N, C-alpha and C positions, 0 to 999 in steps of 0.2 A: 232742497232734496236733490234736484237734478244737478248734473255736472256740465260746466261750460268750458270750452277751450277755444283758443284762437292763435293763429300764427301769421306774422308778417315778416318777411325776410327775403333771402335769396335762394333758399333751399327748396327743392320739391317737397311739398308739405303734407300730402295725403297721409303718408305713414307717420309723420310727426304728430298729426292730429289724432289718428287712431290710437297710437301708443299712449298719448296723453289721456285720451278718453278711457283707456283700459285702467289707468291708474285712478280714475275718478268713478269707476263703475260701481263702487260701493255706495255712491250717492243715488243710484237708480239704474235699473237694467231692464226696463220694459221695452226700450227701443234705443236706437242710436243712429246718428247721421252726421254728415259733414256737407258743407257748401263751399265751393272753390271758385276762384276766378279762372275760367278756362276760355282763352280767346277773348271775344267781346261779350261774353255772357257769364252768368252764374250757373254752375253745374252743381246739382244737389244729388247726393246718394244717401239713402236712409232706409232703415228696415226695422221691423218689430223684433224683439228678442234681444238676448245678450249679444255683445259685440262680435264675438267669434262665431256666433250662430247665424247672425243676420247681416250685419254691415260688412264684415270681412269677406264673405263669399260674394256679395254684390260688387264689392270693389275689385275683386279678382277678375270679374268679367269685363272690367273697364280698363283697357290698356292705355298706355301712353299719357297718363295724366301728368301735366307739366306745371300745374299751378304752384305758385310760391306764396300764396296768401289764402287763408280760409278760416272758417269757424266750424266748430263741432259741438255735439250735444249728446249726453246720455240721460235718458228720461226716467223719472219716477212719475207715473201717471196721476194727475189730479183731475183735470177737466178732459174727458174723452178717454175711452178705453184704450189699452195698448193696441196699436195698429200701425201699419205703414203710413197711412194718411195722417194720423195724429202725431207721428214722429216729427222731431225737429231735425234740421232747420225748416222754418216755415216762411214762405214768401210768395211773390207773384211774378218773379222774373226780374223785376226792377229793384226790389228790396228783399233781403233775406235776413232772418234773425233767428237767434237761439235765446231761450228765456228760462230762468229759474225763478220761481215765485208764483204768486197768484194775483191776477188782475181782478180786483173786487167788483169793479163796475163794467165788466166786459159786455154784459147784456145791453146796457144802455149805449155803449160805444158800437156794438154790433148793429143795433137798431138804427143808429145814426148813419153808419156806413152803408147799410142796405138801402137807406133812403137816398144815398148819393150814387147808387148803382153798383155797389160792390157785391159780389157773390162770395159765399164761403163754402169751403170743401171739408174742413175738419170740424171736430167738436171742441177744439181747444180755445181757452181764453187767449192764448198767445197770438192766434191768427188775427185777433182784433188789433193788436199792436202793430203787426206787420202792415195790415191794410191802412191803419191810421197814419203810419209813417209815409206810406205811399200817397195818401190823400194830401198830406201837407208838403210833400216834397216838390220843390219847384227849382231844383238845381243846387240848393245849398243843404247838405246833410245836417249840419249843426242846427240850422234854423228849423228844419223839419223835426229834429229830435226835441228841441226846446218846446215847440208847440205841442207835440204829442205828449210829452211828460206833464204838461200842464193839465191835460185831460185825464190822465191815468191815475186811478186810485188803487193802492195795494202795495205789495212788496215785489221787487223785481231785480234781477241782474240781467242785463241785456247785452248781447254782442250783435252788432249790426253791420251789414255790408250793402253798399249801393252799387249797382251794375255800372253806373256812369263814373264811378270813382274807384277805378281798378286798383287792386292790391292795397286797399286801405280798410281798416276796421275801426268801428266806433263802439265804445263800450260805456255803459252807465249803470249805476246801481242805486237802489234804495232798499234798505234792510237786508236783502239777500247778499251773500258774500261774493266778492270778486277782487282778484288781484291782477296787477299788470307786471309781467316779468320783463326784465331788461337783460338781453344777451348782447353778444358782440355781432353787430350787423343784423340782429333779428330781435323781434319783440313777441311777447306771448300774453295771452289772456287765460286765466284759469280760476275756477272756483276754489281751488286749494293748491298750496304751493307744492304738494307732492307730485302734481301732474307735470311740473316743469323742472324738477330737480335734476333731471338728466341733462338739461341744457344750461340752466343757470340757477344760482342761489340768491340772485338779487332781484328785488321786486319792489313795487310801490303799492301802498294800500289806497284803494279808491274810496273816498268818502261819499256820503249820500249826495246824489245829484251832481257829482262831478263827472265830467265826460273826458274819457281818454281816446286819443286818436293815434293809431299805430300804423306805421308803414315801414318800408325798408330803411328809411332815413332816421327812424327813431320814434319817440313818443312825445306827444304834447298833451297837456291837460288844460281843461277850461271849466269855469264855473257856469252856473245857469244864466249868467248875464253875458257870456261870451268872452270874458276876460281870461287871459293866461294865468295859470297857477304854477307855482313851484312846489314840487313834492320832495319829501325826504326819502332817499333810497334805503330800503331795508335789506338785511342779509339773513337768510334762513339758517338756523343752527343745525337743522337736520341735513344729512347727506343722502344720496340716492340709495345707499345700502339699507338705510333705516326703513325705507318704503318698499323693500323687496323681501321675498320669503326666506332667503338665506338658507335654502335647503330643506325647510320644513314643508310638509305636505299642504298645510293651510296657514294663512295669516293668523287665524285664531290660536292655533297651537304655538306658533312663534311668539305671539303676544302674551300668552300664558307663561311661556318660558322666560320672557323678558321682565316678569313682575319683580323678582328680587332686585335686579339693577334699577328698575323704574322707582321702586319704593325707596331704595338707597338714595337715588338722585333727588327724591322729594324730601326726605328727612334730613340728610346730612347737612345741607347748607343752612338749615333753620335751627340747628341745635349747636349752641356755643357754650362751652364750659358747663355742659349738662343742662342748660336752660334753653327754653324755646325763644327764638329771636325772630320777631316779625318786623324788624326795622325797615326791611325792603319795601314794605307797602304803606307804612304810615299808621299801622294799627297799634297805637301806643297803649301803654298801661293805663294812662288816664282815661282814654276813651273806653277801654274795656270795663274799668271800674264804674263808669257812669251809665253804661247801657242798662236799661230796665229789662228788656227782653231780647232774645235772639230768635230770628226766623231763618229757616233754611229752606230754599226753594229749588226745585229741580224737576226733571222728568226722567222716568224710567230708572236705569241704574243709578243716575245721579241722585235721584230722590231716595233710593234705597241707601246710598252712602250717607245721606242726611239723617236717616232713621238711626243708623249706627251712631252718628254724631250726637244726635239728641240724647240717646241713652248715656253716652260717655260724659257729655257736658253736665247733664243733670246730676249724674252720679258723682262726678269728681268736683264740680264747681257749684253745685246747688243753685244753678241758674235756670230759669224757665226757658225752654226751647220749643218752638212750634215748627213742625215740618209740613210744608205745603207742596202739593202737586202744582207745578207752574200753570198748567192749563186751567186749573180751578182758581188759583190765587188771583190771576190777572182779571178775572171777572167778578170777584167778590168785592166787598167793601172792608178790607182787612183792618184789624185794629192796630195798625202800624203807625208809630209816631216818630217825632224827631229824636226821641230818647232811645230808639231801638236800632239794632244792627240786623240787616238782612243779608244773608250769605247766599250768593247765587252760584250754583254749580252747573257746569256744562263742559263736556270734553271739547267740543268744537268752538265753543264761544259764540255760536251762531244760532242756537236753538231758538226758534221763533217765540214760543210761549214764554221761555225763560227770559229772553231779552225784554219782552213786554212786561213781565213781572219786575224786572229790574227798573224799568222806566217808571212803573207805578210806584215802586218803593221810593224812588228818588223824588217823585212828585209829592209824596206824603212826608217828606222831610227826613227819612231815615238815612243813616250811613249804609252804604252798600259795599260789600266785599265780594269780588268775583274770584272763584277758584276754577280756572280753565287751563287747557293744555296748549291752545293755539295762540301764539304770540300775535298781538295786534288784531285779534278778533273783535267783533262788534261788542260783545259783552265786556271784554277786557278794556276797550276804549271808553265805554259809557259808565263803568263802575267808578265809585270814588276811590276804591283801593282794589288792587289786583295781585293775586299770587299765582304763578305758573307751576303746573305740576311736573313739568320736565320729563314727561313720560315718553316723548318721541311720538312719531306718527302711529296712530291706531287705524289700521286699514280694514280689518274684519268688521262687518256690521255689528256683530255680537261683541259688546264691550267687555273686556277683561282687565287689562292692565290699567285702563283709564279709571275704572271702578276702584281698583286696588289703591291707586295713588290718591284718589278722592278720600277713601277711608283713612289712609295714612295722614292726610291733612286734618281730618276730624280728630285724630289723636293729638296732633300738635296743638290744635285749637283748644281741646278739652284740658290738656295739661297747662297750657298758657293761661287760660281763664281761671282755672282752679288756683294756680300759683298767685296770680295777680290779686285775686279776691281772698287770699289767705286761707283757702280751704285745704291746701297742701303746703308743706314747708319745702325748702330748697332741697333737703335730703331726699324726700320722697319723689320730688320732681326729677332729680338726677337719676334716681333708681328707675323711674319709668322710662325716661329717655334712653338710658342705657339698654333697657330691655327692648325698646323699640328698635334701636340700632342693631340688635341681634336678630331681628325678625327675618330679614332677607335670607339668612342662612337657613332658618327653620323652614321657610317657604320652599326653598330648593329641595329639601328633604321630601316635602309633600309632592312636589312636581315629579320627583323620581319614582314614585310608587304607581306608575301607570297601569301595572297589571291589576291592581285593586280596582281601579276605575273601569278598566276594560271589562272586568268580570261583572261588575254591577251593571254596566251598560248593556251587556249581553242578556241580562236577566229582566231588564225593564223595557227593552226596545219593542216588545210585542204588546205592551200595555196600551189600552185606549185612553186611560186617564190615571193620574196618580196624585198623591198629596205630599207636600212637604210640611213638616210641623216643627215648632221650636218655641222656646219661651225667652223673653227678654231679648238680649243681643242675638240669640239664635233665631228668633222669629224674623228679625230683619234679614239675617243671612238666608233663611228659608225663602223669603220673598225674592231675593236675588237669584237663588238657585233655581226656583221655579221659572222665573223669567228666562234664564239662560236655556233651560230645557225646551220650553214651549216655542221660543223664537227660532231655534235652529233644527229641532227634530220634529216640530209640529205635533207633538204629543200633548194633549191637554193636561195641564197640571195647575194646581192651586196651592198657595201657601197659607197656613192658618196658625194662629196662636194655639198651642196645643191644648190649653185649658178651655178653648172654645169648641172643641170637637163635639162635646155632649150637647151643645146648643144648636145642633142641626146638621153640621157637616159629617158626622160619623155615619149618617144614613147613606152616604155615598160609597162607603166601603163594602165591597163584596168579595167573594172568594178570589184570592190572588191579586187584589189591588195593591200595587206597590206603595209603601209609605216610607219616605226618607225622613228620618227623625234626626234632627240636629240637636245634640245634647252636650254642649261644651262647658256649661256653667255649672259648677260643682254644687252650689247651693240649691239649684233647681233639679239636679239629676234624679232624685227620688221621685219628684213630681213627673218628670218626663218619662221615667220608667213606668209609672202607673198609666200614663196616656198611651204609651207603646203597648202595654198589655191589653188595654181596651181595644186597640186596633187589631192586635193579634187574635183576640178572642173572636173577632168577626171575620177572620179569614185573611187578613192583610199579610203581605210579604214585607217584612221590615228590614230596612237598611239603616243601621245606626251609625252616625258620624259623631265620634266622641274622643276624649282623651285616651291614649293607648293604655294608661294605667287604671282606667275605670272598669269596674267589674259589674256584671249584671246577670240576671237570670237568662242563661243562653237559650232557654226554650222559647223565649219571646222574641228572639232576634235571628233573622235568617242570614244576615251578613253584617259584620262590623268593619267600618273603615276607621282604623286607629290613627290618631293625630298626635304629633309630638306635644308633650305637655309643657305649656308655658302659662303665664299669668292669665287667668280666666278673662281678664279685661282685654287682653290682646288677641284672644282667640279668633275674632272675626277676620283678622288679616291672614290667617293661615287656613281657616275653615272654608273660605270661599274657593280655595284651589280645587279640592275634590269635587265640589259642586260644579265648577266650571268644566273640569275634566270629564265628569259623568255625562254632562250635556254634550260635550264635544264628541266623545266616542259613541254615544247613542246616535248622534246625527250621522257620523261616519258609517256606522253599521247599517243605517237605514238608507244610505245612499243619497242623503240630502246634500245640498250645496251649502257647506258650512259657512263660508265667508259671505255668501250673498243669498240669504234666506228669502223666500218668496214674500212679496208685498212689503218688504222693509227697505229702508235706506238709512245710511249712516248719520247724516247730518240733517236733522228735521227742521228745515228752514221755512216751512209753511205750517199753518194751523191744522 
């Protein structure tokens, strides 16, 4: 969840660290801080709040910083409330660290360290690691790190500096992400490559329990036995402009606008001669024919994309699909066998619960297919097969284009499985893929109708609570629309299968309660109209999202958002756009921080 950076080189680095942290602030913005080698000591500056509100003003009071090596951190609070004291970096003057993850046995470690005379100032689990490193340190940093890691249980990415080893950074990880950037005469540490693109696109992937040592002379890698390791240098395909707003007011709006190109980048390389080609990852026709069941596992929006996938695959390929929330799946005893395929969906490829679900699936003998956006991420590396969504960096905490490309993959998968299992012929397969390739242009038409979304946002922004309803594919879309609204506008909203309203939920509807009805499936439209009338009769304000050529009793609808008419099966790819835009403009009108909503972080790397 938190963001870590580090710099070792010849440039004065305070601003370098702060600018890198700003690019990682989507990972947490409860507090931020940096620790620098100044003279013969470690100087720490940290503050509660967002970087521009806390850390930057504090740094402006400190003139003449000359350090050319340091570490930094932006925090999403887990242990200990947001405060200056609980901010990172944390240390005792001799050792200073920044940490992303959770130390599961910190209570036992703290008890041990207290018995050895150590005192504690913060409420964090991180402080136990800093004190443990100090306890073991006898002049050799690597030896202290080895001993400390043997005692630590949990997930972590650590960046460590020792006062007596000036201008040198030590980094190690287990589960939590960390990369090592290689520049010209300078080296970097970062939780995400977007933080260092301004300086270099070349980096190393740090594996579990590997230790990186950085200074102005370069980078060295060691295993847990102290032996040197050779690492393969990676090159990021993203450039710095992809991680900038590019003139948009918010990253979320930019990323919504990028959905047509992102979907095209996902679809085009995998459609050859009108047929779906998964040869890049080894998902062969023979494997697909032999799978008994398909499981799709994810969290949040990724799980919602899986619900769309379930409906598509079962409809087209007549194959049983089970969708699971990763945080539940990993603690169940799932009926997964070696004859099944488990599809793991994660934008970052680092989602902690999803990563553990992947590991569980592999232990049970199933084949695993990762659908991720970040090349070289933990899930990508651990899965049997991987396909990248090619969406480019997604900075806003509220996921938009990542969800869209995940859904696009679900279409490819459904068409592929249906064709391989002889549920559709080559002619229909080519018809569907051709329609898919036309979708980016249709999405652009939806994006351009911002006045419709602004109007609806102005009508719902004063609501205390609202409902999203839909049937079939539209129910899955309603869940995603409700999530977008609640996470960035803080308005309570829930999504329900429209047919379930009479089984309790309709009691929530009072005068002027907004109900956003998603009704894009023609065979279900009459049923949806009946559900809408039931809501209207009880005083609801109805927003209907449907095909532009659909007609209805206008007395039961307060506002209609018309969508370009395409194959009902493909409607989720375009229907999500108005739901995203309504959430966006509602948040803007309420004065919320669209890209960094309260209490949330982008990459959920802890349970």
